[in-house]
mmCIF file of the N, C-alpha and C atoms, coordinates in Angstrom:
data_MODEL
# 
_entry.id   MODEL 
# 
loop_
_atom_site.group_PDB 
_atom_site.id 
_atom_site.type_symbol 
_atom_site.label_atom_id 
_atom_site.label_alt_id 
_atom_site.label_comp_id 
_atom_site.label_asym_id 
_atom_site.label_entity_id 
_atom_site.label_seq_id 
_atom_site.pdbx_PDB_ins_code 
_atom_site.Cartn_x 
_atom_site.Cartn_y 
_atom_site.Cartn_z 
_atom_site.occupancy 
_atom_site.B_iso_or_equiv 
_atom_site.pdbx_formal_charge 
_atom_site.auth_seq_id 
_atom_site.auth_comp_id 
_atom_site.auth_asym_id 
_atom_site.auth_atom_id 
_atom_site.pdbx_PDB_model_num 
ATOM 1   N N  . MET A 1 1  ? -40.022 -105.726 9.980   1.00 0.00 ? 1  MET A N  1 
ATOM 2   C CA . MET A 1 1  ? -40.199 -106.990 9.302   1.00 0.00 ? 1  MET A CA 1 
ATOM 3   C C  . MET A 1 1  ? -41.463 -106.915 8.447   1.00 0.00 ? 1  MET A C  1 
ATOM 4   N N  . THR A 1 2  ? -41.354 -107.279 7.200   1.00 0.00 ? 2  THR A N  1 
ATOM 5   C CA . THR A 1 2  ? -42.525 -107.227 6.332   1.00 0.00 ? 2  THR A CA 1 
ATOM 6   C C  . THR A 1 2  ? -43.290 -108.545 6.393   1.00 0.00 ? 2  THR A C  1 
ATOM 7   N N  . THR A 1 3  ? -44.586 -108.450 6.203   1.00 0.00 ? 3  THR A N  1 
ATOM 8   C CA . THR A 1 3  ? -45.416 -109.653 6.181   1.00 0.00 ? 3  THR A CA 1 
ATOM 9   C C  . THR A 1 3  ? -45.951 -109.871 4.787   1.00 0.00 ? 3  THR A C  1 
ATOM 10  N N  . MET A 1 4  ? -46.338 -111.100 4.522   1.00 0.00 ? 4  MET A N  1 
ATOM 11  C CA . MET A 1 4  ? -46.962 -111.444 3.249   1.00 0.00 ? 4  MET A CA 1 
ATOM 12  C C  . MET A 1 4  ? -48.214 -112.254 3.529   1.00 0.00 ? 4  MET A C  1 
ATOM 13  N N  . LYS A 1 5  ? -49.149 -112.193 2.606   1.00 0.00 ? 5  LYS A N  1 
ATOM 14  C CA . LYS A 1 5  ? -50.365 -112.987 2.736   1.00 0.00 ? 5  LYS A CA 1 
ATOM 15  C C  . LYS A 1 5  ? -50.113 -114.354 2.114   1.00 0.00 ? 5  LYS A C  1 
ATOM 16  N N  . VAL A 1 6  ? -50.416 -115.402 2.881   1.00 0.00 ? 6  VAL A N  1 
ATOM 17  C CA . VAL A 1 6  ? -50.288 -116.762 2.380   1.00 0.00 ? 6  VAL A CA 1 
ATOM 18  C C  . VAL A 1 6  ? -51.629 -117.470 2.543   1.00 0.00 ? 6  VAL A C  1 
ATOM 19  N N  . LEU A 1 7  ? -51.926 -118.332 1.605   1.00 0.00 ? 7  LEU A N  1 
ATOM 20  C CA . LEU A 1 7  ? -53.123 -119.159 1.652   1.00 0.00 ? 7  LEU A CA 1 
ATOM 21  C C  . LEU A 1 7  ? -52.685 -120.563 2.025   1.00 0.00 ? 7  LEU A C  1 
ATOM 22  N N  . VAL A 1 8  ? -53.205 -121.077 3.139   1.00 0.00 ? 8  VAL A N  1 
ATOM 23  C CA . VAL A 1 8  ? -52.899 -122.438 3.585   1.00 0.00 ? 8  VAL A CA 1 
ATOM 24  C C  . VAL A 1 8  ? -54.134 -123.281 3.302   1.00 0.00 ? 8  VAL A C  1 
ATOM 25  N N  . MET A 1 9  ? -53.942 -124.367 2.525   1.00 0.00 ? 9  MET A N  1 
ATOM 26  C CA . MET A 1 9  ? -55.070 -125.226 2.147   1.00 0.00 ? 9  MET A CA 1 
ATOM 27  C C  . MET A 1 9  ? -54.787 -126.668 2.534   1.00 0.00 ? 9  MET A C  1 
ATOM 28  N N  . ASN A 1 10 ? -55.841 -127.342 3.029   1.00 0.00 ? 10 ASN A N  1 
ATOM 29  C CA . ASN A 1 10 ? -55.675 -128.762 3.326   1.00 0.00 ? 10 ASN A CA 1 
ATOM 30  C C  . ASN A 1 10 ? -56.221 -129.606 2.173   1.00 0.00 ? 10 ASN A C  1 
ATOM 31  N N  . GLN A 1 11 ? -56.070 -130.916 2.276   1.00 0.00 ? 11 GLN A N  1 
ATOM 32  C CA . GLN A 1 11 ? -56.457 -131.803 1.177   1.00 0.00 ? 11 GLN A CA 1 
ATOM 33  C C  . GLN A 1 11 ? -57.967 -131.885 0.984   1.00 0.00 ? 11 GLN A C  1 
ATOM 34  N N  . PHE A 1 12 ? -58.738 -131.336 1.913   1.00 0.00 ? 12 PHE A N  1 
ATOM 35  C CA . PHE A 1 12 ? -60.195 -131.343 1.799   1.00 0.00 ? 12 PHE A CA 1 
ATOM 36  C C  . PHE A 1 12 ? -60.733 -130.057 1.179   1.00 0.00 ? 12 PHE A C  1 
ATOM 37  N N  . GLY A 1 13 ? -59.835 -129.158 0.781   1.00 0.00 ? 13 GLY A N  1 
ATOM 38  C CA . GLY A 1 13 ? -60.237 -127.918 0.128   1.00 0.00 ? 13 GLY A CA 1 
ATOM 39  C C  . GLY A 1 13 ? -60.504 -126.755 1.063   1.00 0.00 ? 13 GLY A C  1 
ATOM 40  N N  . LYS A 1 14 ? -60.333 -126.965 2.358   1.00 0.00 ? 14 LYS A N  1 
ATOM 41  C CA . LYS A 1 14 ? -60.517 -125.863 3.311   1.00 0.00 ? 14 LYS A CA 1 
ATOM 42  C C  . LYS A 1 14 ? -59.257 -125.015 3.319   1.00 0.00 ? 14 LYS A C  1 
ATOM 43  N N  . GLY A 1 15 ? -59.432 -123.708 3.309   1.00 0.00 ? 15 GLY A N  1 
ATOM 44  C CA . GLY A 1 15 ? -58.277 -122.819 3.289   1.00 0.00 ? 15 GLY A CA 1 
ATOM 45  C C  . GLY A 1 15 ? -58.418 -121.666 4.260   1.00 0.00 ? 15 GLY A C  1 
ATOM 46  N N  . GLN A 1 16 ? -57.271 -121.143 4.669   1.00 0.00 ? 16 GLN A N  1 
ATOM 47  C CA . GLN A 1 16 ? -57.216 -119.964 5.533   1.00 0.00 ? 16 GLN A CA 1 
ATOM 48  C C  . GLN A 1 16 ? -56.125 -119.044 5.002   1.00 0.00 ? 16 GLN A C  1 
ATOM 49  N N  . VAL A 1 17 ? -56.430 -117.754 4.986   1.00 0.00 ? 17 VAL A N  1 
ATOM 50  C CA . VAL A 1 17 ? -55.433 -116.757 4.602   1.00 0.00 ? 17 VAL A CA 1 
ATOM 51  C C  . VAL A 1 17 ? -54.792 -116.228 5.876   1.00 0.00 ? 17 VAL A C  1 
ATOM 52  N N  . LYS A 1 18 ? -53.468 -116.222 5.890   1.00 0.00 ? 18 LYS A N  1 
ATOM 53  C CA . LYS A 1 18 ? -52.706 -115.770 7.053   1.00 0.00 ? 18 LYS A CA 1 
ATOM 54  C C  . LYS A 1 18 ? -51.715 -114.697 6.627   1.00 0.00 ? 18 LYS A C  1 
ATOM 55  N N  . ASP A 1 19 ? -51.433 -113.762 7.526   1.00 0.00 ? 19 ASP A N  1 
ATOM 56  C CA . ASP A 1 19 ? -50.318 -112.831 7.349   1.00 0.00 ? 19 ASP A CA 1 
ATOM 57  C C  . ASP A 1 19 ? -49.125 -113.476 8.031   1.00 0.00 ? 19 ASP A C  1 
ATOM 58  N N  . SER A 1 20 ? -48.018 -113.593 7.312   1.00 0.00 ? 20 SER A N  1 
ATOM 59  C CA . SER A 1 20 ? -46.869 -114.299 7.857   1.00 0.00 ? 20 SER A CA 1 
ATOM 60  C C  . SER A 1 20 ? -45.563 -113.619 7.466   1.00 0.00 ? 20 SER A C  1 
ATOM 61  N N  . CYS A 1 21 ? -44.599 -113.699 8.359   1.00 0.00 ? 21 CYS A N  1 
ATOM 62  C CA . CYS A 1 21 ? -43.243 -113.204 8.083   1.00 0.00 ? 21 CYS A CA 1 
ATOM 63  C C  . CYS A 1 21 ? -42.352 -114.325 7.559   1.00 0.00 ? 21 CYS A C  1 
ATOM 64  N N  . VAL A 1 22 ? -42.791 -115.567 7.728   1.00 0.00 ? 22 VAL A N  1 
ATOM 65  C CA . VAL A 1 22 ? -41.996 -116.721 7.307   1.00 0.00 ? 22 VAL A CA 1 
ATOM 66  C C  . VAL A 1 22 ? -42.852 -117.674 6.482   1.00 0.00 ? 22 VAL A C  1 
ATOM 67  N N  . ILE A 1 23 ? -42.183 -118.483 5.685   1.00 0.00 ? 23 ILE A N  1 
ATOM 68  C CA . ILE A 1 23 ? -42.840 -119.547 4.925   1.00 0.00 ? 23 ILE A CA 1 
ATOM 69  C C  . ILE A 1 23 ? -42.315 -120.866 5.487   1.00 0.00 ? 23 ILE A C  1 
ATOM 70  N N  . PRO A 1 24 ? -43.211 -121.782 5.885   1.00 0.00 ? 24 PRO A N  1 
ATOM 71  C CA . PRO A 1 24 ? -42.729 -123.065 6.385   1.00 0.00 ? 24 PRO A CA 1 
ATOM 72  C C  . PRO A 1 24 ? -42.089 -123.883 5.256   1.00 0.00 ? 24 PRO A C  1 
ATOM 73  N N  . ARG A 1 25 ? -41.265 -124.827 5.646   1.00 0.00 ? 25 ARG A N  1 
ATOM 74  C CA . ARG A 1 25 ? -40.629 -125.711 4.661   1.00 0.00 ? 25 ARG A CA 1 
ATOM 75  C C  . ARG A 1 25 ? -41.488 -126.949 4.459   1.00 0.00 ? 25 ARG A C  1 
ATOM 76  N N  . VAL A 1 26 ? -41.293 -127.624 3.336   1.00 0.00 ? 26 VAL A N  1 
ATOM 77  C CA . VAL A 1 26 ? -41.968 -128.902 3.098   1.00 0.00 ? 26 VAL A CA 1 
ATOM 78  C C  . VAL A 1 26 ? -41.585 -129.845 4.228   1.00 0.00 ? 26 VAL A C  1 
ATOM 79  N N  . GLY A 1 27 ? -42.597 -130.473 4.830   1.00 0.00 ? 27 GLY A N  1 
ATOM 80  C CA . GLY A 1 27 ? -42.372 -131.383 5.948   1.00 0.00 ? 27 GLY A CA 1 
ATOM 81  C C  . GLY A 1 27 ? -42.635 -130.767 7.304   1.00 0.00 ? 27 GLY A C  1 
ATOM 82  N N  . ASP A 1 28 ? -42.620 -129.433 7.399   1.00 0.00 ? 28 ASP A N  1 
ATOM 83  C CA . ASP A 1 28 ? -42.920 -128.778 8.675   1.00 0.00 ? 28 ASP A CA 1 
ATOM 84  C C  . ASP A 1 28 ? -44.369 -129.040 9.069   1.00 0.00 ? 28 ASP A C  1 
ATOM 85  N N  . LYS A 1 29 ? -44.607 -129.188 10.359  1.00 0.00 ? 29 LYS A N  1 
ATOM 86  C CA . LYS A 1 29 ? -45.969 -129.339 10.888  1.00 0.00 ? 29 LYS A CA 1 
ATOM 87  C C  . LYS A 1 29 ? -46.563 -127.954 11.106  1.00 0.00 ? 29 LYS A C  1 
ATOM 88  N N  . VAL A 1 30 ? -47.870 -127.821 10.854  1.00 0.00 ? 30 VAL A N  1 
ATOM 89  C CA . VAL A 1 30 ? -48.572 -126.571 11.125  1.00 0.00 ? 30 VAL A CA 1 
ATOM 90  C C  . VAL A 1 30 ? -49.744 -126.866 12.052  1.00 0.00 ? 30 VAL A C  1 
ATOM 91  N N  . ASP A 1 31 ? -49.997 -125.965 12.981  1.00 0.00 ? 31 ASP A N  1 
ATOM 92  C CA . ASP A 1 31 ? -51.064 -126.147 13.966  1.00 0.00 ? 31 ASP A CA 1 
ATOM 93  C C  . ASP A 1 31 ? -52.352 -125.542 13.412  1.00 0.00 ? 31 ASP A C  1 
ATOM 94  N N  . MET A 1 32 ? -52.902 -126.225 12.417  1.00 0.00 ? 32 MET A N  1 
ATOM 95  C CA . MET A 1 32 ? -54.126 -125.753 11.755  1.00 0.00 ? 32 MET A CA 1 
ATOM 96  C C  . MET A 1 32 ? -55.000 -126.940 11.387  1.00 0.00 ? 32 MET A C  1 
ATOM 97  N N  . PHE A 1 33 ? -56.288 -126.678 11.300  1.00 0.00 ? 33 PHE A N  1 
ATOM 98  C CA . PHE A 1 33 ? -57.309 -127.562 10.745  1.00 0.00 ? 33 PHE A CA 1 
ATOM 99  C C  . PHE A 1 33 ? -57.665 -128.762 11.621  1.00 0.00 ? 33 PHE A C  1 
ATOM 100 N N  . TYR A 1 34 ? -56.721 -129.605 11.999  1.00 0.00 ? 34 TYR A N  1 
ATOM 101 C CA . TYR A 1 34 ? -57.071 -130.844 12.699  1.00 0.00 ? 34 TYR A CA 1 
ATOM 102 C C  . TYR A 1 34 ? -55.834 -131.435 13.380  1.00 0.00 ? 34 TYR A C  1 
ATOM 103 N N  . GLU A 1 35 ? -56.075 -132.496 14.171  1.00 0.00 ? 35 GLU A N  1 
ATOM 104 C CA . GLU A 1 35 ? -54.988 -133.265 14.781  1.00 0.00 ? 35 GLU A CA 1 
ATOM 105 C C  . GLU A 1 35 ? -55.103 -134.696 14.304  1.00 0.00 ? 35 GLU A C  1 
ATOM 106 N N  . PRO A 1 36 ? -54.042 -135.434 14.096  1.00 0.00 ? 36 PRO A N  1 
ATOM 107 C CA . PRO A 1 36 ? -52.667 -135.000 14.266  1.00 0.00 ? 36 PRO A CA 1 
ATOM 108 C C  . PRO A 1 36 ? -52.347 -133.856 13.312  1.00 0.00 ? 36 PRO A C  1 
ATOM 109 N N  . LEU A 1 37 ? -51.403 -133.026 13.726  1.00 0.00 ? 37 LEU A N  1 
ATOM 110 C CA . LEU A 1 37 ? -51.079 -131.820 12.967  1.00 0.00 ? 37 LEU A CA 1 
ATOM 111 C C  . LEU A 1 37 ? -50.630 -132.179 11.553  1.00 0.00 ? 37 LEU A C  1 
ATOM 112 N N  . PRO A 1 38 ? -51.167 -131.470 10.559  1.00 0.00 ? 38 PRO A N  1 
ATOM 113 C CA . PRO A 1 38 ? -50.768 -131.756 9.175   1.00 0.00 ? 38 PRO A CA 1 
ATOM 114 C C  . PRO A 1 38 ? -49.377 -131.199 8.863   1.00 0.00 ? 38 PRO A C  1 
ATOM 115 N N  . SER A 1 39 ? -48.761 -131.788 7.848   1.00 0.00 ? 39 SER A N  1 
ATOM 116 C CA . SER A 1 39 ? -47.442 -131.362 7.380   1.00 0.00 ? 39 SER A CA 1 
ATOM 117 C C  . SER A 1 39 ? -47.571 -130.616 6.065   1.00 0.00 ? 39 SER A C  1 
ATOM 118 N N  . VAL A 1 40 ? -46.669 -129.689 5.836   1.00 0.00 ? 40 VAL A N  1 
ATOM 119 C CA . VAL A 1 40 ? -46.617 -128.969 4.561   1.00 0.00 ? 40 VAL A CA 1 
ATOM 120 C C  . VAL A 1 40 ? -46.197 -129.951 3.472   1.00 0.00 ? 40 VAL A C  1 
ATOM 121 N N  . THR A 1 41 ? -46.979 -129.995 2.387   1.00 0.00 ? 41 THR A N  1 
ATOM 122 C CA . THR A 1 41 ? -46.672 -130.907 1.281   1.00 0.00 ? 41 THR A CA 1 
ATOM 123 C C  . THR A 1 41 ? -46.147 -130.169 0.052   1.00 0.00 ? 41 THR A C  1 
ATOM 124 N N  . GLN A 1 42 ? -46.554 -128.909 -0.112  1.00 0.00 ? 42 GLN A N  1 
ATOM 125 C CA . GLN A 1 42 ? -46.140 -128.169 -1.306  1.00 0.00 ? 42 GLN A CA 1 
ATOM 126 C C  . GLN A 1 42 ? -46.256 -126.674 -1.032  1.00 0.00 ? 42 GLN A C  1 
ATOM 127 N N  . ILE A 1 43 ? -45.376 -125.908 -1.681  1.00 0.00 ? 43 ILE A N  1 
ATOM 128 C CA . ILE A 1 43 ? -45.412 -124.451 -1.577  1.00 0.00 ? 43 ILE A CA 1 
ATOM 129 C C  . ILE A 1 43 ? -45.352 -123.893 -2.990  1.00 0.00 ? 43 ILE A C  1 
ATOM 130 N N  . VAL A 1 44 ? -46.299 -123.016 -3.310  1.00 0.00 ? 44 VAL A N  1 
ATOM 131 C CA . VAL A 1 44 ? -46.306 -122.343 -4.608  1.00 0.00 ? 44 VAL A CA 1 
ATOM 132 C C  . VAL A 1 44 ? -46.111 -120.858 -4.343  1.00 0.00 ? 44 VAL A C  1 
ATOM 133 N N  . MET A 1 45 ? -44.978 -120.335 -4.779  1.00 0.00 ? 45 MET A N  1 
ATOM 134 C CA . MET A 1 45 ? -44.678 -118.913 -4.598  1.00 0.00 ? 45 MET A CA 1 
ATOM 135 C C  . MET A 1 45 ? -45.214 -118.120 -5.785  1.00 0.00 ? 45 MET A C  1 
ATOM 136 N N  . TRP A 1 46 ? -45.664 -116.907 -5.515  1.00 0.00 ? 46 TRP A N  1 
ATOM 137 C CA . TRP A 1 46 ? -46.150 -115.958 -6.516  1.00 0.00 ? 46 TRP A CA 1 
ATOM 138 C C  . TRP A 1 46 ? -47.134 -116.600 -7.493  1.00 0.00 ? 46 TRP A C  1 
ATOM 139 N N  . PRO A 1 47 ? -48.266 -117.137 -6.978  1.00 0.00 ? 47 PRO A N  1 
ATOM 140 C CA . PRO A 1 47 ? -49.251 -117.787 -7.853  1.00 0.00 ? 47 PRO A CA 1 
ATOM 141 C C  . PRO A 1 47 ? -49.838 -116.808 -8.865  1.00 0.00 ? 47 PRO A C  1 
ATOM 142 N N  . SER A 1 48 ? -50.212 -117.342 -10.010 1.00 0.00 ? 48 SER A N  1 
ATOM 143 C CA . SER A 1 48 ? -50.780 -116.522 -11.087 1.00 0.00 ? 48 SER A CA 1 
ATOM 144 C C  . SER A 1 48 ? -52.185 -116.044 -10.720 1.00 0.00 ? 48 SER A C  1 
ATOM 145 N N  . LYS A 1 49 ? -52.620 -114.985 -11.393 1.00 0.00 ? 49 LYS A N  1 
ATOM 146 C CA . LYS A 1 49 ? -53.983 -114.472 -11.196 1.00 0.00 ? 49 LYS A CA 1 
ATOM 147 C C  . LYS A 1 49 ? -55.014 -115.545 -11.542 1.00 0.00 ? 49 LYS A C  1 
ATOM 148 N N  . GLU A 1 50 ? -54.727 -116.359 -12.551 1.00 0.00 ? 50 GLU A N  1 
ATOM 149 C CA . GLU A 1 50 ? -55.649 -117.419 -12.956 1.00 0.00 ? 50 GLU A CA 1 
ATOM 150 C C  . GLU A 1 50 ? -55.812 -118.452 -11.834 1.00 0.00 ? 50 GLU A C  1 
ATOM 151 N N  . ARG A 1 51 ? -54.696 -118.850 -11.225 1.00 0.00 ? 51 ARG A N  1 
ATOM 152 C CA . ARG A 1 51 ? -54.767 -119.829 -10.131 1.00 0.00 ? 51 ARG A CA 1 
ATOM 153 C C  . ARG A 1 51 ? -55.518 -119.244 -8.942  1.00 0.00 ? 51 ARG A C  1 
ATOM 154 N N  . LEU A 1 52 ? -55.236 -117.991 -8.597  1.00 0.00 ? 52 LEU A N  1 
ATOM 155 C CA . LEU A 1 52 ? -55.935 -117.354 -7.483  1.00 0.00 ? 52 LEU A CA 1 
ATOM 156 C C  . LEU A 1 52 ? -57.422 -117.226 -7.771  1.00 0.00 ? 52 LEU A C  1 
ATOM 157 N N  . SER A 1 53 ? -57.773 -116.969 -9.016  1.00 0.00 ? 53 SER A N  1 
ATOM 158 C CA . SER A 1 53 ? -59.173 -116.881 -9.403  1.00 0.00 ? 53 SER A CA 1 
ATOM 159 C C  . SER A 1 53 ? -59.871 -118.231 -9.239  1.00 0.00 ? 53 SER A C  1 
ATOM 160 N N  . GLN A 1 54 ? -59.181 -119.305 -9.597  1.00 0.00 ? 54 GLN A N  1 
ATOM 161 C CA . GLN A 1 54 ? -59.745 -120.656 -9.437  1.00 0.00 ? 54 GLN A CA 1 
ATOM 162 C C  . GLN A 1 54 ? -60.033 -120.970 -7.972  1.00 0.00 ? 54 GLN A C  1 
ATOM 163 N N  . LEU A 1 55 ? -59.248 -120.384 -7.084  1.00 0.00 ? 55 LEU A N  1 
ATOM 164 C CA . LEU A 1 55 ? -59.409 -120.619 -5.646  1.00 0.00 ? 55 LEU A CA 1 
ATOM 165 C C  . LEU A 1 55 ? -60.279 -119.564 -4.968  1.00 0.00 ? 55 LEU A C  1 
ATOM 166 N N  . ASN A 1 56 ? -60.829 -118.650 -5.758  1.00 0.00 ? 56 ASN A N  1 
ATOM 167 C CA . ASN A 1 56 ? -61.706 -117.579 -5.259  1.00 0.00 ? 56 ASN A CA 1 
ATOM 168 C C  . ASN A 1 56 ? -61.015 -116.641 -4.273  1.00 0.00 ? 56 ASN A C  1 
ATOM 169 N N  . VAL A 1 57 ? -59.730 -116.384 -4.463  1.00 0.00 ? 57 VAL A N  1 
ATOM 170 C CA . VAL A 1 57 ? -59.004 -115.430 -3.627  1.00 0.00 ? 57 VAL A CA 1 
ATOM 171 C C  . VAL A 1 57 ? -58.285 -114.396 -4.487  1.00 0.00 ? 57 VAL A C  1 
ATOM 172 N N  . ASP A 1 58 ? -58.792 -114.178 -5.694  1.00 0.00 ? 58 ASP A N  1 
ATOM 173 C CA . ASP A 1 58 ? -58.134 -113.261 -6.622  1.00 0.00 ? 58 ASP A CA 1 
ATOM 174 C C  . ASP A 1 58 ? -58.230 -111.802 -6.181  1.00 0.00 ? 58 ASP A C  1 
ATOM 175 N N  . LYS A 1 59 ? -59.085 -111.488 -5.224  1.00 0.00 ? 59 LYS A N  1 
ATOM 176 C CA . LYS A 1 59 ? -59.191 -110.120 -4.718  1.00 0.00 ? 59 LYS A CA 1 
ATOM 177 C C  . LYS A 1 59 ? -58.102 -109.814 -3.690  1.00 0.00 ? 59 LYS A C  1 
ATOM 178 N N  . LEU A 1 60 ? -57.440 -110.850 -3.184  1.00 0.00 ? 60 LEU A N  1 
ATOM 179 C CA . LEU A 1 60 ? -56.383 -110.694 -2.188  1.00 0.00 ? 60 LEU A CA 1 
ATOM 180 C C  . LEU A 1 60 ? -55.019 -110.771 -2.870  1.00 0.00 ? 60 LEU A C  1 
ATOM 181 N N  . GLU A 1 61 ? -54.033 -110.158 -2.275  1.00 0.00 ? 61 GLU A N  1 
ATOM 182 C CA . GLU A 1 61 ? -52.677 -110.201 -2.830  1.00 0.00 ? 61 GLU A CA 1 
ATOM 183 C C  . GLU A 1 61 ? -51.899 -111.335 -2.174  1.00 0.00 ? 61 GLU A C  1 
ATOM 184 N N  . ILE A 1 62 ? -52.245 -112.555 -2.562  1.00 0.00 ? 62 ILE A N  1 
ATOM 185 C CA . ILE A 1 62 ? -51.611 -113.760 -2.022  1.00 0.00 ? 62 ILE A CA 1 
ATOM 186 C C  . ILE A 1 62 ? -50.229 -113.921 -2.652  1.00 0.00 ? 62 ILE A C  1 
ATOM 187 N N  . GLU A 1 63 ? -49.219 -114.115 -1.820  1.00 0.00 ? 63 GLU A N  1 
ATOM 188 C CA . GLU A 1 63 ? -47.848 -114.272 -2.323  1.00 0.00 ? 63 GLU A CA 1 
ATOM 189 C C  . GLU A 1 63 ? -47.388 -115.730 -2.318  1.00 0.00 ? 63 GLU A C  1 
ATOM 190 N N  . ALA A 1 64 ? -48.117 -116.609 -1.600  1.00 0.00 ? 64 ALA A N  1 
ATOM 191 C CA . ALA A 1 64 ? -47.756 -118.017 -1.584  1.00 0.00 ? 64 ALA A CA 1 
ATOM 192 C C  . ALA A 1 64 ? -48.980 -118.851 -1.256  1.00 0.00 ? 64 ALA A C  1 
ATOM 193 N N  . ILE A 1 65 ? -49.027 -120.044 -1.855  1.00 0.00 ? 65 ILE A N  1 
ATOM 194 C CA . ILE A 1 65 ? -50.046 -121.034 -1.514  1.00 0.00 ? 65 ILE A CA 1 
ATOM 195 C C  . ILE A 1 65 ? -49.304 -122.199 -0.875  1.00 0.00 ? 65 ILE A C  1 
ATOM 196 N N  . ILE A 1 66 ? -49.757 -122.592 0.311   1.00 0.00 ? 66 ILE A N  1 
ATOM 197 C CA . ILE A 1 66 ? -49.143 -123.695 1.049   1.00 0.00 ? 66 ILE A CA 1 
ATOM 198 C C  . ILE A 1 66 ? -50.182 -124.787 1.191   1.00 0.00 ? 66 ILE A C  1 
ATOM 199 N N  . THR A 1 67 ? -49.851 -126.012 0.746   1.00 0.00 ? 67 THR A N  1 
ATOM 200 C CA . THR A 1 67 ? -50.781 -127.124 0.914   1.00 0.00 ? 67 THR A CA 1 
ATOM 201 C C  . THR A 1 67 ? -50.276 -128.014 2.039   1.00 0.00 ? 67 THR A C  1 
ATOM 202 N N  . VAL A 1 68 ? -51.221 -128.548 2.806   1.00 0.00 ? 68 VAL A N  1 
ATOM 203 C CA . VAL A 1 68 ? -50.889 -129.418 3.930   1.00 0.00 ? 68 VAL A CA 1 
ATOM 204 C C  . VAL A 1 68 ? -51.732 -130.684 3.882   1.00 0.00 ? 68 VAL A C  1 
ATOM 205 N N  . ALA A 1 69 ? -51.202 -131.748 4.439   1.00 0.00 ? 69 ALA A N  1 
ATOM 206 C CA . ALA A 1 69 ? -51.931 -133.020 4.528   1.00 0.00 ? 69 ALA A CA 1 
ATOM 207 C C  . ALA A 1 69 ? -51.470 -133.775 5.758   1.00 0.00 ? 69 ALA A C  1 
# 
């Protein structure tokens, strides 16, 4: 099973890079950051180098950005 690097970000700008075999769906709960558990609000697949640079993760090979709230 192959893994991909994903960046999970909350609405306060805190982010974590995870290695994952799956991508959660919009509405799924994730056990990260705080309680009550936040839900996935948006998924951006294959983000551009410019977007990754804006988030200061352009040195990593991020394949998806997941936002939660």
